[in-house]
C-alpha positions as CSV (number, residue, x, y, z in Angstrom):
1,M,-7.5,4.3,3.5
2,T,-10.9,2.3,3.4
3,I,-10.6,-1.4,4.4
4,Q,-13.2,-4.3,4.4
5,P,-11.9,-7.4,6.4
6,S,-14.0,-10.5,5.1
7,G,-17.4,-10.5,6.8
8,Q,-17.1,-7.1,8.3
9,P,-18.3,-3.6,7.2
10,A,-15.9,-1.3,5.3
11,S,-14.3,1.5,7.4
12,T,-11.7,4.2,7.1
13,A,-8.6,5.5,8.9
14,P,-5.4,7.3,8.1
15,T,-2.6,5.9,6.4
16,T,0.9,7.0,5.5
17,W,2.9,5.5,2.7
18,T,6.7,6.6,2.1
19,F,8.5,5.7,-1.1
20,T,12.3,5.7,-1.3
21,A,13.7,5.4,-4.7
22,V,16.0,2.4,-5.3
23,P,19.2,3.7,-6.8
24,Q,19.9,2.9,-10.4
25,T,16.2,2.0,-11.2
26,N,15.3,4.9,-13.5
27,L,13.0,6.0,-10.6
28,Q,10.7,3.0,-11.3
29,S,11.6,0.9,-8.2
30,F,11.0,2.0,-4.5
31,N,11.2,0.7,-1.0
32,A,7.8,1.4,0.6
33,S,6.8,1.9,4.2
34,I,3.2,1.9,5.0
35,R,1.8,2.7,8.3
36,S,-1.8,2.1,8.9
37,E,-3.7,3.6,11.8
38,H,-6.8,1.4,11.1
39,P,-7.8,-0.4,14.4
40,W,-8.2,-3.7,12.5
41,L,-5.0,-3.3,10.5
42,A,-2.6,-1.2,12.9
43,I,0.5,-2.1,11.2
44,T,3.9,-0.8,9.7
45,L,4.8,-2.7,6.6
46,Q,8.1,-2.6,4.6
47,G,7.6,-3.6,1.1
48,T,8.6,-2.8,-2.5
49,A,6.8,-0.9,-5.2
50,A,7.3,-0.5,-9.0
51,L,6.1,1.8,-11.7
52,A,5.3,0.3,-15.1
53,P,5.5,0.8,-18.0
54,S,7.6,3.9,-17.2
55,A,8.3,6.5,-14.5
56,T,6.3,9.2,-16.4
57,P,2.9,9.9,-14.9
58,P,0.4,8.6,-15.2
59,T,1.4,5.1,-14.9
60,Q,0.6,2.0,-13.1
61,L,1.9,1.4,-9.5
62,S,2.1,-2.0,-7.8
63,T,3.2,-2.4,-4.1
64,Q,3.6,-5.6,-2.1
65,G,5.0,-6.7,1.2
66,N,4.6,-8.9,4.2
67,Y,4.0,-8.0,7.7
68,S,3.8,-9.3,11.4
69,S,0.1,-9.2,12.1
70,P,-1.3,-8.0,15.4
71,R,-3.3,-11.4,15.3
72,G,-0.1,-13.3,15.5
73,C,0.7,-14.5,12.0
74,N,2.9,-13.4,9.0
75,A,0.6,-11.6,6.6
76,T,0.8,-10.4,3.0
77,F,-0.3,-7.3,1.4
78,G,-0.5,-6.1,-2.3
79,S,-2.0,-3.2,-4.2
80,L,-2.4,-2.0,-7.7
81,G,-3.2,1.7,-8.8
82,T,-2.4,4.6,-10.9
83,A,0.3,7.1,-10.0
84,N,-0.1,10.6,-11.3
85,A,2.4,13.4,-10.5
86,T,1.0,14.3,-7.0
87,R,-1.7,11.6,-6.4
88,I,-2.0,7.9,-6.2
89,E,-5.3,6.0,-6.4
90,A,-5.2,2.2,-5.6
91,T,-7.0,-1.0,-4.6
92,F,-5.4,-3.4,-2.3
93,H,-5.9,-7.0,-1.0
94,G,-4.3,-8.8,1.8
95,V,-4.4,-12.1,3.8
96,D,-4.1,-11.7,7.6
97,C,-4.3,-14.9,9.5
98,E,-6.5,-16.6,7.0
99,V,-8.8,-13.5,6.9
100,S,-8.8,-11.8,3.5
101,F,-9.3,-8.0,3.2
102,D,-9.8,-5.6,0.5
103,G,-9.6,-1.8,0.3
104,S,-8.6,1.3,-1.5
105,V,-6.5,4.2,-0.8
106,V,-6.1,7.7,-2.2
107,L,-2.7,9.1,-1.5
108,T,-1.5,12.8,-2.1
109,K,2.0,14.0,-2.2
110,S,3.1,16.1,0.9
111,G,6.5,17.7,1.7
112,S,9.2,18.0,-1.0
């Protein structure tokens, strides 16, 4: 994951995104757990994700959620990208205690 808080240089850190399918949604809606190891954004976020227009790759993936910021506020996060069978490439934006941040992430499938 590469992140750039407003007014700061971009930097990278490991991140893990775990998707769990929501039942009876034709594999188009997911609960998403995002864990960032970035020093500025050391968080675990529980959010939602959706595939559109279908669950067949390649397709668009949007993810959104809120989290408790290490800076003492409730913060927001959203991403939009392309989901392929084993890879997701997305950009994201968030607001954390009135500081906006942008970034990008490339996720690859691991495990089964």
